[in-house]
C-alpha positions in Angstrom: 174.9 -141.6 205.1 173.0 -139.7 207.6 174.7 -138.3 210.6 173.3 -139.1 214.0 173.4 -136.4 216.6 172.6 -136.3 220.2 169.1 -135.0 221.0 168.9 -131.6 222.6 168.3 -131.6 226.4 164.9 -130.3 227.0 163.2 -129.9 230.3 161.2 -133.1 229.7 164.4 -135.0 228.9 166.1 -133.8 232.0 163.1 -134.7 234.1 163.0 -138.2 232.6 166.7 -138.7 233.3 166.2 -137.5 236.9 163.2 -139.8 237.3 165.1 -142.8 235.9 168.0 -142.1 238.3 165.6 -141.8 241.3 163.8 -145.0 240.3 167.2 -146.8 240.1 168.2 -145.7 243.5 164.8 -146.6 245.1 164.9 -150.0 243.4 168.4 -150.7 244.6 167.4 -149.7 248.2 164.3 -151.9 248.2 166.2 -154.9 246.8 169.0 -154.4 249.3 166.6 -154.3 252.3 164.6 -157.3 251.0 167.6 -159.5 250.4 169.5 -158.5 253.5 166.5 -159.0 255.9 164.7 -161.8 254.0 167.6 -163.9 252.8 170.4 -163.0 255.2 172.9 -162.4 252.5 176.1 -160.4 253.2 175.8 -156.6 252.6 178.5 -156.4 250.0 177.0 -159.0 247.7 173.5 -157.5 248.2 174.8 -154.0 247.2 176.6 -155.3 244.1 173.5 -157.2 242.9 171.2 -154.3 243.7 173.3 -151.9 241.8 173.5 -154.2 238.8 169.7 -154.5 238.7 169.3 -150.7 239.2 171.7 -150.1 236.3 169.6 -152.4 234.1 166.4 -150.6 235.0 168.0 -147.2 234.3 169.3 -148.4 230.9 165.8 -149.8 230.0 164.1 -146.5 230.9 166.5 -144.5 228.8 166.2 -146.8 225.8 162.4 -147.0 226.1 162.3 -143.2 226.1 164.6 -142.8 223.1 162.6 -145.4 221.1 159.3 -143.7 221.8 160.6 -140.3 220.7 161.9 -141.8 217.4 158.5 -143.4 216.7 156.7 -140.1 217.2 158.8 -138.4 214.5 158.0 -141.0 211.8 
């Protein structure tokens, strides 16, 4: 069995994580403003939905970055 280890944090990896975090916050803010003003939904439900979507985007960006790095090593 091969042992899986965490990749080392390089500057590029840290920048990707920071970029994904910023993108998640921006997307959550935009969705919040759009649904609050456009649909008139209550603030609490809008925040919850926006944070859920932002979490999914953040996870997708992380997984896409990991998959790309693994393909480069093959």
